[in-house]
N, C-alpha and C positions, 0 to 999 in steps of 0.2 A: 766546572768553575775554574779550575786551574788553567784549562785551555783558553777560556775566555780572557783571563787576566794576562795571558801571554801575548795577546794581540795589543796593538797600539791603542785602539779605542777602549779596550778593557782596562788597560793601565791608566789611561786618562780618567775613565769613569771611577776606578778605585781611588786614584789620587784626589779627584774632586770630592768624593764622598768623605775621605779621611780629612782633607783640609776643611771642608764645610763643618763636619762634626767637631773638629778641634776648635774652629773659629767660634762656633756657638758655645762650646764648653768654656773657652777662655773668656768670651764676652759675658757669659752667665756668672763665672767666678769673679770677674772684675766688678760687675754690677752688684753682686752679693756683698763683696768686701766694701765697695763704695757706699752702698745703701745701708749696710750694717753700721758703718761709721756715722752716717747721717742719723740713723735710728738711735745710736747711742747718744749722740749730741742732743737729739730731740728729747730723749728721756731725761738726760741730765739737766737740760734747760728747764723742763717742766718741773722737776723736783726742786731745782734751785729757786724757781719762781715761787712755788708754794712755801718753801722754807723761809725765804726772805720776807714774804708777806706775814708769816707767823712771827718772825723775829721782830718786825716793826711793831706788831700788836703787843707783844709781851714785854717790851722794853719798860723797866720800872720807872715810876715817877720819883719826885724828890723825896718822898717818904720811904722809898725802897719797895713799894708794892708793885707787883707785876700786873700789867693791864690785861683786860680780857681780850680774847681773840675774837675777831669779827665773826658773826654768825654765818655770813655768806661764805667765808673761807672754810669754816668747819663743814658747812653743808656741801660745798663743792668737793671737798676731800672725801666725805662719806659717800656722796653720790657716785663717785668714780671707784668706790671700793677700797679707798686708801685709809691709812691710819697715820697718826702723828703723836708725838709726845715731846714736852718741853722739860728738860732736866737741868738741875742746878749743878754747881761745881763739883759736888760730891756724888752726883748721880741720882739725887732725890727727885721725885716727880713734882713738877710745878703745875703743869696743865697737860691736856691731851685728850685723845679720843676716849670715850667711856670704857672701852675694852683694853686700853693700854695702861698697864700698871708698872711695867719695868722697861728699862732701856732696851732698844732693839739690838744695839751693839755697844760694847763698852765705850764710854766717852774718852776722848784723847785730846791732847793739846795740839790740835790742828784745825785750820780754818774750815776745810771741807773734806769730807770722806765719803765717797760713794761705795756702796756695798750691795751685795746680792745674797739674800737668804734662800737656801735651797728649799725645794718642795718637801713638805713633810706630811705623810699620810695623804689625805684627800685635799689638803690645802695647796694653793698655788704658790709657785716661787714668787718671792718679793724682791723688788729692786728699790733701793732707798738711798737717802742722803743724810749724813750727820753733819749739821752746820753749827759752827760756833757763832753765837750772836755777836756781831762786830761791835767793838767799843764798849764792852760791858765788863766791869770788874766788881765782884768776882764773876768769872765767866758763866754763861748759861749756854745750853745746847738745844737745838731743835733737830729732831729726827723724824723724817717723813718717809713712808713706804707706800708703794702701789703694787698691785699684782702685775707681773710681767706681761700678761695678755690683756690687760685692761685697755679699754678704748682710748684712754688718754695717751697710750703709747703706740697706737696704730701708726706705724711708720710708713714711709714711702716704700720700703722694702716689702712690707706685708701687702700693701695695695698692688705693688708690681707683681708679686707672686700670684695673687688672686685674680687680677683683672687683665694682666698683660702677658705674663710668662707663657701662657698656653698658646699665644700667637707664634711663638718660636717654632713650633713643630710644623705648621703649614708654611711658615716663612722659609724654613730650611728646605722643605720638600720642593717648594716653588723655585728656590734658588738652585737646588740640585738639578731639577728638571730643565731649567733654563740653561744652566751650564752644559748639561749633557746634550741638549738640542744644538747649542752653539758649536760644541765639539763635533757633533755628528755632521753638521753642515760644513764645518771647516775641513773635516776629513773626507768629505764626499769625493772630491777630485782624486785624492789619494786612493780611495777604495776603487774608483773606476780605473785608475792606472794599474792597480793590483789585478783587477779582472782582466785587463788587456794582457798583462804579463802572463797570467795563467793560461790564456788562450794560445800563447806561442808554442808551437809544436816543432818537432824536428823538421828541418827544411823550411821553417817559417821565419828565418832570421831577417827577411826583408821587411818585417813588421817593425814599426817604431812606436814607442809609448807616447801617448798624448801629453803635451806640456801645458795644455790650456787650464787656467784657473788654479795652478799649483802654487803654494807658498814658496818663497825664495829658497828656504833651506831644503825642502823636498825637491824643488825644481833642479837644484844642483845634482842631487842623486839621480833623478830621472835622466838628465842630460848625460851624465856619465854612463848610465846603462845604455842609452841610445848610441853613444859613441862606441861603446863596446860591441853593440849589435852591428854597427857599421863596419867595424874591423872584422867581425866574424863573417859578415856578408861578403866582404872583399876576399877573405880567405876561402870562403865557400865557393865563390864564383871562380876563383883561380883554380880550385880543385876540380870543379865541374868542367872547366875548359880543358884542363889537362886530360881528364878522363875521356872527354869527347874527342879530343885530338888523337889520343892514343888509340881509341876504338876505330876511328876513321882510318888511321894509318895501318891498322891490322887487317882491315877488310881486303885491301888489294893483295898482299902476299898470300892470304888465305885462299882467295879466289884463284890465284895463279897455281898454288899447290894443288888445289882440287882439280883444276884442269889437267895438270900434268899426271896426277894419279889416275884420272879417268882414262887416260890413254895407255895405262900400264895394266897388263894382265896378271902381274905377280900377285900371289896371295896376300902378301903384306900390304898391298895397296888398299885392299878393302878395310883392313884394320886401321890404316892411317886415315882413310876417308871417314870412318866413324869418329876417330879422335878429332879430326878437323871439323866435323859437324858439331861436336860439343864445344869446340873453340868458337865456331861461328855463333852458336847460341849465346855463349858468354859475351861476345862482342855486341850482339844485338841487345842483350840485357843492359850492358853498359850504356849503349846509345839511348835506350828507353829511359834510363835513369837520368841522363843528361837532359833529355827532352822534357821530363817532368819538372826539372829545376827551372825551366823557362816557361812552363805552362801557366796560362791564365785563362779563366773562364770568362768569356765576354758575354754581355747581354744578348740573348737570342740564341746562344749555343745550346742545342737540345739534341739528345741522343735517344733513339728507340732501343731499349735493352733487348727486345725480341729480335730486331734486325741485327744488332751487334752479336748476339748469341749464335744466330744462324751463320753469319759471315765467319766468325771465329771457328765454328765447327766445320764449315766447308773448307776453310783454309787448311786446317790440320787433318782433315779426313784422310787424304792420301797417305800421310805419314802414319796415322793410327791404324788404317787397314793394312799397310805394309808390315806393321808389327803385330798383326793378328789380334787387334783389339777392336771394340765397337764404340760408337758414339751416338748419342740420341739427344735431341733437343725437345724440351716440353715448353711450349709457349702458346698462349691463347691468341685469338685473332685480333684482339684489341691492342693497339700500341701501348707500350709502357714507357712513358717519356720521363726523362730526367735532364736536369741542367748539367752540361759537361762537354768534354771534347770527345768526338767520335773515335779518333785514332787512339787516344789514350785509353779509353774504355776497352777498345778492341785489343790493344797490346796487353792490358792487365788480364783480360779474360783468356787471351792466348797463353799467358804464363801459367794461369791456373790449370787450364786443360793440359798443357804440356807437363806440368807437375803431376797431374793425375795419371797421365800416360806412363810416366816413368815408374809409378808405384802400382799400376794395375797389373794383375796377373794375365797371362796369355788367355785370350778369349773373354776377358773381362769387359764390362760395360762402363763407359764414362757417360754420366747423365748430367745434362745441362738444363736446369729448370729456371724459368723466368717467372717471378711472382709480381703481383701488383702492389707489393708493400711500399716501394719498389725494390727489387733485389734480383740478383742472379746467383744461383747456387750450383756449384760443380761437385758432384759426388762420384767417388770411385769405389772399386771393390777390393782395394789393396789392404795392407795390414793396418792401416790407420796412421794418424799423425802422432809423433812422439810428444811427451809431456812438455818439453821445452818449447816446442813450436806452438802448442796450444796456449802457452802463457803469453798474454798480450804484452806484459811488462818486459819480458825477455825480448820480444820482437821490437818494441819501441827502443830498447837500449842497444839493439844491434847484436844481441848475444846468440841469435839463432844462426846456425850453419847447416847446410844441406848434408844429409847422410849419404848422398851419392858421390862417387869418386870424382865425377867431372863437374860437380856443382859447387858453388860458393855461397848459396843462400840468397842470391840476388832476386830470384823470382818472387818470393813472398814479400821481400822488401819493396820491390817495385809496385806490387799490388797494394800493399799497405800505404805506400806514399800516394799512389793514385787516388785511393779512397780519401786520404787526408785532404788533398787539394780539391776534391769534390764535396767535401763536407760530410762524408759518410764514414763507414767503418768496415773492416774485414773481420768476420767472425769465423773462427775455425772450431771444428768439433769432430768427434768420432761417432759413428753409428753404433747402435746396440749390437748389431751382428757383424761389426767390423767395417772397415772402409772409412776413408776420410771425407769430410765435407768442408768446403770453403765457400762462404757466402759473402758477396759484395752487396752491402746495404747502402742505398742512396737516400738522401733526403727527398721528400716529395717535391714535385715541381710546383713552384708558387704560381697561383693563377695570375694571368696578365692584369695589369693595372687598368682600371676603367677611367678614361679621361672625362673630366667634368664638361658638361655642355653637350 
């Protein structure tokens, strides 16, 4: 839950839920206060109407005799569960409902007084009015009460709560669903941009994030990121060009030194030749890395992994045999085709075989297996790969270095990058009985598109 809220959509969703709930609560509170005031005025108006009707009826004639209260008024009050009493100046009963003998509240010298009698026992609470009969001396008072829940006092608030308030729940859910759908649609371009950013891998700075359909505020951020990628691309290109130029410049003096050493019979010459061979290998790896930076798979570029395995094994066989090791290729008669560059796959496989050669014991077998998954696996009988090399995160972050004196860890980096540009992966492991295994896994070749018609 906490992780979901940390995302932009999660925060918007939480904010919309909180705002919607608060809005509904505030609206409900406002309506309650507003309708409660209307309800109070309605009750008071009803009480005042009955009290004035009674006051007109009981007004005394010229002889001082109080007149009778109209039967219709008495009947209406009784029908609605109400009660009334007419009191003299000293509080004596003049008229009233049959069950009313005493004043509901003490009489006071005020024109109107609304009161509420609390609920007692099983009886309902009563809401009433004590009204002084206007223009009468000595004064007389009319007191009228009705049960608070009586139908006479069914207010707009009660009707609202019973018939309308339940609609708030589906209304709030529909409003939330609509808001979340709108937010999801509005954030869809941003989500697509985030997916594009997640697919950027080391060496993939040539990729730019799409700016299509983004809102202006997010568009400014994406453009800033694209500009940063552009600067990285320029720096990366300059670095690649420098490495390529340096490697090309080193090839000539190395070739000259090898030729001069070949004409020398001194013992130290053979030692220097081995050192120069390591330097030549390093230069070739630098050139391979530069070539990968410029590599692009064009439509129609297809490589047969079985052919690439046989060619790489044949190319390195003289060197392997000279160092008293063996190499074997296992590949079926059916071509194993993948989309890619033939030379780049060849160089990556050559690096893996050369790495296996350096770690294989004398007389050991280097096995190159081509599978139809499709993949190429190179297995040696050496001591196995160290833990830091097996850690893919270490390799991606460039923390892996060769344990050989003449190596700098470029071989595996080149293979890793080759698989990256081919859309595959390099999987390293150790066998149960020792030995290392490096597998180049390629995505399956997509079937050719069938044209309509």
